[in-house]
RODO-2510 file (C-alpha; in nm, 4 decimals, decimal comma):
residues 139
     n   res          X          Y          Z
     1     m    16,9061     3,5420    12,3431
     2     a    16,5926     3,6943    12,4957
     3     e    16,4765     4,0250    12,3548
     4     t    16,4044     4,2996    12,6074
     5     h    16,2009     4,6152    12,5583
     6     e    16,2564     4,9248    12,7642
     7     y    15,9430     5,1158    12,8646
     8     k    15,9856     5,4620    12,7138
     9     r    15,6847     5,6499    12,8496
    10     p    15,6872     5,8555    13,1711
    11     v    15,6196     5,6672    13,4943
    12     p    15,4820     5,8055    13,8203
    13     k    15,7231     5,9470    14,0752
    14     m    15,7293     5,7010    14,3626
    15     r    15,7008     5,9230    14,6661
    16     g    15,4396     6,0014    14,9280
    17     f    15,0881     5,8741    14,8704
    18     a    15,1714     5,7887    14,5085
    19     a    15,4341     5,5415    14,6272
    20     e    15,1761     5,3765    14,8532
    21     f    14,9103     5,3640    14,5782
    22     y    15,1503     5,2118    14,3241
    23     a    15,2895     4,9637    14,5774
    24     y    14,9395     4,8111    14,5871
    25     c    14,9211     4,8193    14,2067
    26     k    15,2504     4,6268    14,2002
    27     q    15,0642     4,3571    14,3971
    28     h    14,7829     4,3772    14,1363
    29     e    14,5476     4,5364    14,3879
    30     l    14,3562     4,8560    14,3180
    31     r    14,3179     5,0432    14,6452
    32     f    14,1921     5,3889    14,7293
    33     q    14,1835     5,5881    15,0470
    34     r    13,8646     5,5581    15,2520
    35     c    13,7820     5,7757    15,5509
    36     a    13,7830     5,5717    15,8716
    37     d    13,5150     5,7981    16,0225
    38     c    13,2520     5,8670    15,7528
    39     r    13,3626     5,5832    15,5149
    40     t    13,3863     5,8160    15,2113
    41     w    13,6171     5,6929    14,9348
    42     r    13,8638     5,9373    14,7826
    43     h    14,1054     5,9639    14,4967
    44     v    14,3464     6,1453    14,4457
    45     p    14,4982     6,0526    14,7870
    46     r    14,5248     6,3262    15,0486
    47     d    14,5583     6,3707    15,4227
    48     m    14,2099     6,4973    15,5084
    49     c    13,8585     6,3827    15,4196
    50     a    13,6778     6,6504    15,2182
    51     k    13,3403     6,5331    15,3534
    52     c    13,3954     6,5245    15,7310
    53     g    13,7425     6,6736    15,7850
    54     s    13,8834     6,3602    15,9472
    55     f    14,2515     6,2744    15,9222
    56     a    14,1791     5,9039    15,9905
    57     w    14,1842     5,6860    15,6793
    58     e    14,2813     5,3477    15,5364
    59     w    14,3801     5,2019    15,2007
    60     a    14,0718     4,9953    15,1084
    61     q    14,0535     4,7521    14,8195
    62     s    13,8379     4,8500    14,5242
    63     s    13,6220     4,6069    14,3309
    64     g    13,8117     4,7256    14,0227
    65     k    13,4810     4,7565    13,8362
    66     g    13,3384     5,0721    13,6929
    67     t    13,2132     5,2510    13,3845
    68     l    13,3523     5,4871    13,1262
    69     f    13,2747     5,8373    13,2533
    70     s    13,4586     6,0498    12,9961
    71     w    13,7431     6,0545    12,7437
    72     t    13,9253     6,2732    12,4992
    73     t    14,1044     6,1755    12,1820
    74     a    14,4478     6,3273    12,1314
    75     m    14,5389     6,3894    11,7710
    76     q    14,8789     6,5341    11,8613
    77     p    15,0976     6,3876    12,1354
    78     m    15,1454     6,5957    12,4496
    79     l    15,4908     6,4392    12,4886
    80     p    15,7146     6,2851    12,2211
    81     q    15,7023     5,9481    12,4017
    82     f    15,3344     5,9173    12,2968
    83     a    15,3805     5,9962    11,9253
    84     d    15,3543     5,6305    11,8235
    85     l    15,0076     5,6062    11,9859
    86     v    14,8385     5,8955    11,8016
    87     p    14,5451     5,9041    11,7961
    88     y    14,4965     5,7859    12,1556
    89     s    14,2187     5,8290    12,4066
    90     p    14,2919     5,8646    12,7765
    91     v    13,9777     5,7865    12,9740
    92     v    13,8170     5,8764    13,3044
    93     v    13,6744     5,5688    13,4754
    94     e    13,4129     5,5969    13,7492
    95     l    13,4646     5,3081    13,9890
    96     e    13,1801     5,1385    14,1798
    97     e    13,3092     5,3063    14,4955
    98     g    13,2390     5,6485    14,3434
    99     v    13,5945     5,7648    14,2797
   100     r    13,7094     5,8595    13,9320
   101     m    14,0533     5,8003    13,7881
   102     l    14,2358     5,8802    13,4669
   103     s    14,3634     5,5720    13,2880
   104     w    14,3916     5,3800    12,9597
   105     l    14,1763     5,1153    12,7955
   106     t    14,3473     4,8015    12,6718
   107     d    14,0947     4,6415    12,4371
   108     v    13,8556     4,9076    12,3103
   109     e    13,9023     5,0952    11,9844
   110     d    13,8424     5,4706    11,9910
   111     a    13,5402     5,4300    11,7604
   112     d    13,3793     5,1952    12,0174
   113     l    13,4020     5,4324    12,3141
   114     q    13,0661     5,5055    12,4735
   115     l    12,9494     5,6516    12,8022
   116     d    12,8803     5,3986    13,0786
   117     l    13,0747     5,1218    12,9021
   118     p    13,1307     4,8559    13,1742
   119     l    13,5008     4,8232    13,2603
   120     e    13,7288     4,6277    13,4913
   121     v    14,0842     4,6899    13,6037
   122     v    14,3847     4,5072    13,4611
   123     f    14,7447     4,5621    13,5621
   124     d    15,0321     4,6357    13,3272
   125     d    15,3784     4,5630    13,4685
   126     v    15,5564     4,8268    13,2590
   127     t    15,8904     4,8011    13,4419
   128     p    16,0207     4,5754    13,7189
   129     e    15,9349     4,8564    13,9636
   130     v    15,6147     5,0062    13,8176
   131     t    15,2742     4,8509    13,7546
   132     l    15,0024     5,0692    13,6048
   133     p    14,6291     5,0128    13,6501
   134     k    14,4499     5,0104    13,3162
   135     f    14,1008     4,9020    13,2178
   136     r    13,9346     4,6647    12,9741
   137     r    13,5783     4,5960    12,8743
   138     a    13,4122     4,4026    13,1580
   139     g    13,3015     4,0591    13,0644
***
């Protein structure tokens, strides 16, 4: 008999722009909004371009490559579902396109974290419906 594991951590609410973003992640594609007029990339998704004010945009595919911009190490879990991970270090990744996103690293110990560490996206199918973008050391 096959053993199954239920994912116990919170997952994103699939509505609005988040549903669109995570639908691409489900296809193992990292996409961000890009203004159709001035070509500025943006994340977190929103209706209007902060640079030129345009409401015209597209979901454009990211290279998935970036660097470690920042992190913090949690010594106490913010939610009980994360207690088994303590200590853990959520990270901010700066993608080649210039957007930054909060995520997790899959193969780097907290002691090895360093600014500008080269990273690349990987996808974690945490449930049949939800795939999360995470990052690993680029290589």
